[in-house]
C-alpha positions in Angstrom: 21.5 7.7 11.4 23.8 7.1 14.0 25.4 3.9 14.4 27.6 2.6 17.1 31.4 2.1 16.1 32.2 -1.0 14.2 34.8 -3.1 16.0 37.2 -4.6 13.5 39.1 -6.9 15.8 35.7 -8.4 17.3 34.6 -11.8 16.6 31.7 -10.6 14.6 32.5 -9.5 11.1 32.2 -5.6 10.3 29.4 -6.5 7.8 27.3 -8.4 10.3 27.9 -5.7 12.9 26.3 -3.1 10.8 23.8 -5.3 9.3 22.6 -6.1 12.7 22.8 -2.5 14.0 20.4 -1.3 11.3 18.0 -4.3 11.5 17.7 -3.5 15.5 16.9 0.3 14.9 14.4 -0.6 12.4 12.8 -3.3 14.6 12.8 -1.3 17.6 11.3 1.7 15.7 14.3 4.0 16.1 14.1 3.8 12.4 10.6 4.3 11.4 8.9 3.3 8.1 9.9 5.5 5.3 13.1 6.7 6.8 15.8 7.4 4.0 18.8 5.7 4.8 22.3 7.1 4.3 23.9 6.8 1.1 26.1 3.9 0.7 29.3 6.0 0.2 28.2 8.2 3.1 27.4 5.4 5.5 30.9 3.6 4.4 32.7 7.0 5.3 31.0 7.1 8.6 31.7 3.6 9.9 35.1 3.2 8.3 34.0 0.3 6.1 34.3 0.0 2.2 31.7 0.9 -0.1 31.2 -2.8 -1.1 30.5 -4.0 2.5 27.7 -1.2 2.8 26.3 -1.9 -0.3 26.2 -5.7 0.7 24.6 -4.5 4.1 21.9 -2.9 2.4 21.4 -5.7 -0.3 21.1 -8.4 2.5 18.5 -6.0 4.2 16.5 -5.6 1.2 16.5 -9.4 0.6 15.4 -9.9 4.2 12.5 -7.3 3.9 13.1 -4.4 6.5 14.4 -1.9 3.6 13.6 -0.9 0.0 15.9 0.5 -2.5 14.2 2.8 -5.0 17.1 3.4 -7.5 18.5 6.8 -7.4 16.1 7.8 -4.8 17.8 6.0 -2.1 17.3 3.1 0.5 14.1 3.5 2.7 13.0 1.5 5.8 9.9 -0.3 4.3 6.5 0.0 5.9 5.9 -2.4 8.8 2.2 -2.2 8.6 0.6 -5.6 7.5 -1.9 -3.2 5.5 -4.8 -4.6 7.7 -5.7 -1.3 8.8 -5.6 0.2 5.4 -7.6 -2.6 3.8 -10.2 -1.9 6.4 -10.6 1.8 5.6 -10.4 0.8 1.8 -13.3 -1.6 2.4 -15.2 0.9 4.3 -14.6 3.5 1.5 -16.2 0.8 -1.1 -19.2 0.6 1.0 -19.4 4.4 1.6 -19.2 5.0 -2.2 -21.7 2.2 -3.0 -24.4 3.5 -0.8 -25.2 6.6 -2.9 -24.6 5.0 -6.0 -21.2 6.0 -7.3 -19.4 3.9 -9.6 -16.1 2.5 -9.4 -14.6 4.9 -12.0 -16.0 7.8 -9.5 -14.7 6.2 -6.5 -11.2 5.9 -8.1 -11.3 9.7 -9.4 -12.1 10.9 -6.0 -9.0 8.6 -4.6 -6.9 10.0 -7.4 -8.0 13.4 -6.5 -7.5 13.0 -2.8 -3.9 11.8 -3.6 -3.1 14.5 -5.6 -3.8 17.2 -3.1 
């Protein structure tokens, strides 16, 4: 992930410059859903910021919603989908399973089987 240089003498604090840049890239789609963000240490080194500053940036972005931190796996851009499309597909799947008389357990087993492929 390439961000613009941080201007330490600007009116906007470095923390806000970094946060705004990441948020804007997520909003514009430059950083699509599922993108893994650099580690806090790596981004701090790239931007010339303190590790605690970048950790705060990630924490604020997580609080605001566009990213999710998954422990040691890292920080990722959260899905921007509202889930409506997936909900529609799930409802169609349920209808398709009910037609031939499949039970809920059988339908779930089919999903699990497909998930594990």
